[in-house]
N, C-alpha and C positions, 0 to 999 in steps of 0.2 A: 601192902605198903602204901594204902590209904591213910591220912591222920585218924588216929582214934580218940585224941582228946585237942583240947582247944593250943597246949603246948606242943603239939605236932604241927601245927600248922606255921608253913613257914611265911615270910615277908608278906604278912598282911599285921603288923605288930602297933600301927595305929586303930586298928579296932577289936583286935583279940589278944593283943600286951596286957601284962599285970593290972592296967589300970585300962584296957579300951573299952568303951562303952559298948558295942556289941557282945563282947566277953561277959559286961556286968548284965547284960539282957539274959544269956543264955544262963548264966550260971543260976540266977536268982530266980529261973522259971517262971519270969512274969514277963513274957512277950508280949510287947503291942507288935500290929503287923508291922512288916518290912519288906523294903525291895534290894537286893544286893545285886550292885550293877559291879561289871568289871568285864575285860578282855577275856578268851577262853582259857581255859588253864589257871585260872589264878585263886581256885578253891570256893566257887559259890554254892555247887552239888555238896562238897563237904562240909560246908559249914551247915547246910540242911540236913545233912547225915548228923550230926553233933549235935543238932538243935532236936532230932528224932531221938537220938539215945539218951539225952539229959530231961527231957522235958515228961511230966505227972500227966499232961495232954495226950488224949489222940493224938495220932500223927497220920492226914491223909495226901498222897503225892497225887499230881496232875503234870503231864505233859501236855505243854500248849499246843504241839505239834499232832498229837494224835489225839488228844478231849475234845468233844464239842460240847455245846449248852446242855445237853441230855447228862455227859458225866458230870458236868460242874454239879447241877441238880440233884444227883443220883450222894455226891460229896456230902452236900449239904443237910442235904437228910438224916444222911449220916451223924452228919455232928450234930441236927437238934436231936435225932434218938439218944443219941450218947448226953447230952445235956440232961435228957429227961430222968433218964434209966440210972446214970451213975453220976449225974452232977460233977461230969468232967468238962473240960473244953474241949477241944481241938484245933491243931494246928496244921494246915493246908500249905503246901510246899509246891506249887506251878515255877515247875521249870521252863524256860525259855517264854517267860511272858509274856510278851514284846510283840510275840505271832499269834496270841490271842485277837480274835478282832473285838472291835466297839463293844459287840453286842454279848459274847463272852466275858471280857471285864464288866461292863455292867450287869452281867448274871450274879457276880462275885461283890457285888457293890453293898446289895443290903446286907448282906451277911458279915460282911464285915464292920459295915458301919453300928451294925446292933450288938458286936460283938459276939455274936457265933461258933466267927472261925476268927483266928488268927494266918495272917497272909505272910508266908515266906515265898516272895515270887525271886526269882534269878532272872536275870537281862544282860544282853550284851550291848545293848542299844541304850541310848540315852534317854532314862526315863521318862525327862521333861516332853519327850517327842513319843516316846512308844505306850507310855501307862497312860489311860482314862486320870484327865485331871481330877476328878473327885475320888478317882480309888487310889493315887499318888497323894493328895490332900491328906488321906486317914493312912498315910504309912508312912515310916523312917524310911531314908533313901541312906544306905551305905556305900560307899565306893572302894570297891579293890582295885589295889596297882597292880602292874605286873610285877611277874616275883623278880625278881633282880639275880644277878650271877650267882654270889655270894649265898645268897638264902637258898637257889636251885643244887649248887655246889652241896651245902648243909643236908641237902633231902636225899641225894645222890648218894652221900655218906652212911645213912641213915639205912638204905636201900641194902649200900652193899654189907653192912653188918647185918641187916636182917637175915639176909638172903643166904649171908656167909662164902660169897663169892668174892676172891682178890681183884682188883681193879686197880688199873696203872692208872697215877693222876692226871696225864697228860689227856688219857681218855675221857673221864669224868668232866675234867675242864672242858675239852671241845663240846662234849653234849649241852654242859651249863651254856657256852657261848651259842650255842646253833640253836638254840631252843626259842630265843627272844623271848622271853618272860612267861614262858608258857609252864607250868610245873606239871601234868598230865602230860603231853608232849615228852617232856623228860623222863617222865617213870615208863611210858610206855617205850621209848628208846631205850631204856635200860633193861625192860624185859626181853625186848629180842637180842641184846647184849649179850645176857645171859646165856640166850640157846644158841649162842655164834662163839662163845668163849673158846678160844683155842688151849687145851691143854689145862682147862676149867678157871680161865685167865682173862678177865676182859681187858685189851688193848687198842690202840686206837685204829687199827686195820676194822675190829671188830664195831667199835663203835662208829665209825666213819659208815659201816655198812648199817648198821641199827638205822640209823639217825634218814640215810636215804631211803627205807624200808616204811620207816613210821612217819617219814614224812609224807612220802607218796599214800599211805594208808588212811592218812589224818584227810586225803583229798583236798588240801589246800587250792590245787594247781587246777583241781577239778573244776572248781565253782566258775573258774574264768571258761573251760575248754568246754563245760557240758551245756552253759550258755550259749554259746559261741556255737556250736554244733546244732543246737535247738533254732536260733534264728535262723540259721543257713537252710535248714531242713522245713522252714516255713517260705523263706525266701524261694525254694527249688518246688514249694508245691507239691512237696513228699507228705503227706498227712500223716500216716501210719508213722514213719520215723518221727517227724515232730513228735507226736502223742509216744511213741518209745522217750523221748528224752524227757518231754513233761512229767511222765512217772518217774522216771530216773531220778529228776530231780525232787520231786515230791517225797519218794521214799528214802531218799538223802536226806532229809530234814531240811533243805532250802528252805531261805523264808519266802512262803508263796506270794506276798507280796511286789519281792523283787522279780518275780516271774511277771505279775501280774504288769509291772511299771513297763518292763521291758514288751512286752506284749502292746502295748497304750502306745509306744514309741515307734514300735514296727509298723504298726496300724497308718500312721501319717509316713514314714520314711519311706517303707517300700510298699505301701498299696496307694497310699493318697488319695487323687480325684479319680481311679480307677473304678473307685467303689469307695465312698466318703462312709456307707455304713458300718467300714471295720472300725472306724475309731469308736461308731458308738457303741457297737460288739464288744471290743477290748475294754471301755472304761466300765459298761455293764458289769463284767466278768471282776474288775478291779472291785466294783462298787459291792457287790456282792460277796466279794471274798470277806470285804470288812465288814459286812452288815451279819455275817452266816458263822464265816470260819470255816475250817478244815475239821471233818476231813468233809462235808456236806457240798463245799464249797467246789471242790475238785469237778466237778460234774461241770459247774461253771466256766471255769479255766479250760477245759477238754472242750467245751462247747466255743469256746473262742478261738483255740488252738487250731480246729477245725476249721473257722469260718476263716481264720486269714491263711490258713495253707490253701484253704480251695478259690479266694478272692483273687482278681485279676491283679499285676503286680502294675507298679508305676514309680518310676525316680521323678517325676515329674516335681513334685514338693520341694522336695530335697534338692532339687540342681539348682529350680530357682531360687531358692532362698540362699544357697551357697553363690550364687553370682550374685542377688542381690548385695549380699556381705561383702566379698571380695572388690565390688564396685566402691564401696562405700569406704573400705581400708585402703583402695587406693587412691583416695582424696577427692574424689568425685561426689561435692559433698555442696551443692551452690544453695541459694536460697530458696524456702519456696514459693513457689508462684503465685504472685497476687489474688488469685482468682480462685486459689485455695483456701487461702487465710479467711480466721474471723477480723470483719473491719473493727477496728478502734470506736468503743460509744461515740465519741467528740466529734466524729470525720461530718463535715457537713456533708447536704447531697447534692448531688452535682458534680461528684468528680469523674469524670467523662470517663478518664482513661479504667477506672475499677469497675466490674459490675459484680455484685452480690448479692445473695440471697440471704434473708432473715428466716431466721430458723423459725421453722412454723408457720410461714407465711410465704404463697407463690409469688408475692409480688418481687418485681426487679429492685433493688436501691440503684 
């Protein structure tokens, strides 16, 4: 049911319509490096597949969730051999490129800059913040929009025709309304509907059940439930369980930078002054993640999880901060005491009521 031609792509007419800029690039087979940015289910991977099916260049793919610098170098070497032997270029598709560390993105830079490879990166994160500026400046950025309800309904009607399964219009409208711009989720729900159809027909009951099933399978709520379980396990000093939740998140493709950020917060919020090294360990793990990337940095994340779990716990920093904030919000905001204020340079000496220390000098003014 995936689109097989550009005409099958719905909801992105501004890019792949009859005069769309991305359509012209793909059809001319004169691709420059591009980054396709948009929410889940808007067609980023589909567009990459269409590039693969139309280009005369070689096509290689990498997943930023699993690929390391070694994999990147192997793809670049393959591209170099292809150019030497076949005189053909190479298009490299990197899914979820925002998950590549700075080092991993830098590994692509020279090959992109020299024209050895044409990069097609897909990301759900704003490239202005998630993609190396040097790499971004050598790529065109195309923003995909959430697919509107009418376009999703069109996609579902196409799926009904293709599968030959009759469907009630109100069932299709419910799916289009509930998936909130995610075409992939709509097709997933439709597939479940086909299995649940009573008497071979998709009705409102089948659609409701399918949506509940497919949304659960997509794991949107799990993102918050699992990170909550992860934090609570470290708070309870249950190292094995905390590592279990870490592994669950990594295997599910959770953004490791999100995990690292939560660990840094945890180090101050739940450990604080009981072991100030905890913050250094969590920060070091986040830094290694940025420099090395996955899968190698999984070890550093696990190292930090074990340290944080085994550390003594204290909420002193958190409680002290909230007491101070509460004090300020209640209006307890007087003037700073004179003895803590830098004196104006023009004040004459001998003002007996004020005692100031001059910066860099032990003499009292």
